[in-house]
C-alpha positions, -999 to 999 in steps of 0.1 A, spaced: -242 -267 -600 -247 -299 -582 -209 -317 -581 -226 -349 -592 -245 -330 -625 -213 -312 -632 -193 -345 -631 -221 -364 -653 -219 -334 -679 -182 -336 -681 -182 -376 -686 -211 -369 -712 -189 -342 -730 -157 -362 -731 -179 -392 -745 -193 -371 -774 -158 -359 -783 -146 -394 -783 -175 -408 -803 -172 -378 -829 -137 -392 -841 -139 -427 -847 -134 -455 -875 -149 -490 -868 -128 -498 -838 -138 -466 -821 -132 -453 -788 -98 -435 -773 -62 -447 -765 -69 -434 -730 -90 -450 -701 -97 -414 -687 -94 -378 -695 -89 -351 -671 -96 -315 -683 -102 -287 -660 -127 -270 -687 -153 -299 -685 -144 -314 -719 -129 -348 -707 -143 -373 -684 -131 -356 -649 -123 -321 -642 -96 -332 -615 -65 -358 -613 -76 -372 -579 -113 -382 -594 -96 -402 -622 -74 -419 -600 -101 -428 -576 -124 -442 -605 -95 -461 -617 -100 -502 -608 -82 -517 -580 -56 -542 -584 -49 -535 -621 -19 -559 -640 -18 -535 -669 -16 -498 -675 -44 -478 -668 -40 -446 -690 -51 -412 -677 -45 -382 -702 -46 -348 -685 -52 -317 -706 -33 -285 -704 -44 -267 -671 -39 -256 -636 -48 -285 -613 -49 -272 -576 -49 -303 -557 -33 -329 -539 -33 -361 -558 -26 -396 -542 -21 -429 -558 -32 -455 -531 -13 -488 -526 -45 -505 -540 -42 -488 -576 -8 -502 -593 -3 -495 -630 -16 -459 -629 -3 -439 -659 -8 -401 -655 -1 -387 -690 2 -348 -695 -4 -329 -726 24 -307 -719 52 -303 -693 48 -262 -690 12 -262 -694 -2 -294 -675 6 -285 -638 -4 -303 -606 1 -278 -578 -9 -269 -543 5 -248 -515 13 -268 -484 43 -274 -461 50 -301 -431 60 -279 -408 56 -285 -371 32 -260 -346 56 -228 -341 56 -209 -308 44 -177 -329 14 -190 -347 17 -162 -369 45 -177 -390 36 -176 -427 46 -212 -431 18 -223 -403 -10 -209 -425 1 -238 -451 10 -266 -428 -7 -302 -428 -3 -300 -393 -24 -270 -386 -62 -280 -381 -71 -243 -392 -53 -247 -426 -70 -253 -459 -46 -282 -461 -49 -294 -427 -46 -333 -423 -36 -337 -458 -7 -358 -468 26 -341 -467 29 -340 -505 12 -325 -536 16 -359 -550 21 -390 -532 24 -423 -549 19 -455 -528 10 -482 -555 38 -500 -577 43 -496 -614 35 -457 -616 44 -436 -648 41 -404 -656 54 -380 -684 48 -343 -697 35 -330 -660 49 -303 -636 47 -313 -603 49 -280 -582 46 -273 -544 35 -235 -545 48 -228 -508 84 -241 -518 81 -220 -547 71 -189 -538 83 -186 -503 120 -199 -513 123 -210 -479 115 -238 -455 103 -258 -440 98 -292 -460 72 -287 -487 70 -317 -510 65 -315 -545 65 -355 -549 66 -385 -527 72 -419 -543 69 -448 -520 66 -476 -545 87 -497 -565 87 -498 -604 81 -459 -605 91 -440 -639 91 -402 -649 96 -388 -683 97 -352 -692 87 -340 -660 92 -310 -642 93 -309 -602 95 -277 -583 98 -265 -546 125 -255 -521 130 -279 -494 127 -313 -498 111 -312 -534 111 -350 -542 111 -378 -516 117 -412 -531 112 -446 -517 127 -457 -481 127 -491 -490 162 -502 -505 146 -527 -528 124 -502 -548 136 -490 -580 129 -459 -599 139 -445 -634 142 -410 -642 144 -394 -676 148 -359 -690 134 -343 -662 140 -307 -643 141 -311 -607 143 -278 -587 149 -268 -550 177 -257 -526 177 -282 -494 181 -318 -497 157 -317 -527 161 -355 -540 159 -374 -511 153 -408 -496 163 -443 -506 161 -470 -532 178 -475 -564 174 -445 -586 187 -439 -618 182 -402 -631 195 -395 -665 199 -367 -688 179 -347 -665 185 -313 -651 192 -305 -613 184 -265 -607 196 -249 -576 180 -216 -563 199 -205 -535 236 -199 -521 249 -232 -508 223 -254 -521 222 -293 -511 210 -314 -541 205 -348 -526 200 -364 -490 200 -403 -493 191 -429 -467 200 -464 -479 208 -490 -455 221 -519 -478 207 -509 -513 226 -523 -542 232 -490 -562 218 -463 -543 211 -430 -563 233 -429 -595 229 -395 -613 243 -400 -650 248 -378 -677 230 -351 -661 232 -312 -656 237 -293 -626 227 -257 -628 214 -228 -608 203 -192 -608 230 -168 -599 226 -167 -563 237 -206 -565 265 -202 -584 287 -189 -558 308 -220 -556 291 -230 -525 268 -259 -539 272 -294 -523 264 -324 -544 248 -340 -514 251 -347 -477 245 -382 -459 210 -384 -442 206 -418 -425 225 -453 -425 247 -459 -453 237 -437 -479 250 -441 -517 254 -414 -544 271 -415 -575 277 -385 -600 287 -400 -635 296 -380 -665 279 -350 -650 283 -314 -665 288 -288 -638 270 -256 -653 278 -237 -621 306 -240 -597 305 -268 -571 323 -264 -542 360 -277 -537 346 -302 -512 318 -312 -531 298 -328 -505 284 -317 -467 281 -334 -434 249 -344 -418 235 -375 -399 260 -403 -408 286 -411 -430 279 -424 -465 286 -455 -478 299 -440 -510 298 -405 -522 315 -405 -554 319 -389 -589 333 -401 -623 341 -377 -650 325 -348 -637 332 -318 -661 324 -282 -666 302 -265 -692 334 -267 -716 336 -301 -713 373 -295 -686 370 -327 -664 369 -312 -627 396 -316 -602 385 -338 -576 416 -336 -552 398 -313 -529 366 -334 -524 355 -343 -489 368 -381 -475 361 -377 -440 324 -370 -428 316 -359 -391 283 -364 -372 268 -369 -338 252 -400 -327 237 -404 -293 257 -373 -280 291 -388 -293 310 -369 -321 317 -396 -347 338 -398 -382 334 -418 -409 351 -419 -448 342 -421 -481 365 -424 -515 358 -396 -538 358 -409 -571 348 -444 -589 367 -462 -617 356 -463 -652 349 -500 -649 326 -493 -619 310 -466 -639 305 -487 -664 285 -510 -640 260 -482 -628 237 -484 -661 201 -491 -667 207 -526 -679 219 -534 -642 198 -511 -619 164 -514 -635 151 -547 -649 156 -566 -621 139 -601 -616 109 -592 -631 123 -573 -662 107 -540 -654 115 -519 -687 101 -483 -682 125 -474 -716 104 -492 -735 73 -470 -720 89 -437 -731 96 -448 -768 80 -419 -787 63 -435 -819 69 -414 -853 43 -389 -866 19 -402 -883 24 -398 -923 4 -380 -948 -21 -361 -926 -49 -345 -947 -76 -325 -938 -108 -319 -956 -130 -290 -938 -137 -316 -905 -128 -345 -919 -91 -356 -911 -73 -389 -923 -37 -402 -919 -17 -433 -923 -13 -458 -896 16 -460 -870 29 -495 -863 23 -502 -823 -1 -472 -819 -28 -479 -795 -45 -447 -809 -41 -411 -816 -48 -375 -807 -59 -352 -829 -50 -316 -821 -65 -279 -836 -34 -258 -832 -26 -264 -792 -59 -276 -787 -72 -312 -780 -96 -318 -808 -103 -354 -806 -92 -389 -795 -95 -420 -816 -81 -453 -821 -90 -455 -859 -69 -437 -886 -98 -411 -898 -115 -385 -877 -145 -360 -881 -139 -333 -858 -166 -314 -838 -159 -283 -857 -140 -268 -886 -102 -264 -874 -87 -229 -864 -52 -237 -866 -30 -265 -878 -42 -297 -873 -15 -322 -860 -20 -359 -849 1 -377 -824 2 -415 -821 -1 -428 -784 19 -458 -778 5 -488 -756 17 -473 -723 2 -437 -732 35 -417 -741 28 -392 -766 44 -399 -800 64 -374 -824 45 -343 -842 
């Protein structure tokens, strides 16, 4: 089918779905719907991003239905305030097989087939990550971001799932999977990231880069012996990487006591683990050498799965590295005080001078009350602050509306559920 005709039919199908479910207010809470099966406005995430207006000053809400979206997604600098909202993080997957490995002497090397530097590769010339965010005020929830090369090869070279080079980037209830360099954060010290309730998986420097990055209530999942979690490169960041109330976990190979919490990449990097649960053993040194000495690599109240506080006396304090052929040393303390830990919180790190408040975006509205179904007609009580609603037939999206009643396209086949949508696109409780 002609691509233009297919896109047009998809848009008409999405509009028909919306128009079948409305009150006087009508419409959908989302500006665009992506659906692999053609039931939305677009069949690819990039198409929906491309269609968003430039220079936005308020959120542009893109809902992504469950599906396997094998594509690269780039949020250009001209498109701030893109909000990508997935239906279900386990079933809404943006993925691609690529890496950034340089041309090897032996071009039979398996990784070269999927290198963005290989002009003969299907991914030749693409950006070096599955998803690249270049515009500020990006928000996403309920989506898996997967680099298929890293996950399937369980080997290098670099294979990024996410590159977030922008200020005010927020991530909630998402999954990030690869092997080496899963997620590169911004390289600008002043940029802020907030990460909550996420799963971050890899083996080598799998959260790396710069910026003031606060990660809360998330799991770092290690997939090989001798994994290294973070590799920051701050110059003069105020806070750097703060990993707070998180879990460090991994597979059997990673649980051999050789795990490193991080290593210093460039400049004067900062990383602090606060109240972290180590479900698998960390090496006695805790940290490793790389390209510089850290500004600070330290912990507070690290504990094991049974809540026993870890002994940090064996943690690494001296870092050795080579610069311009000269072997050099630097030092870092290994722990911070309770007062210092109390400063490493959302209220200090995230709002900045502009009052950015990503937690408010993540507030799940309550489930609508008194949902009633009469054949194809569905009604419910309004939810305060709801921008609109999604009606589900079992696990399938049946319709969108900004009202509180709906006539479904056909009689429901499963349990009818209604979820409220807040002003930022975040999905409410069921």
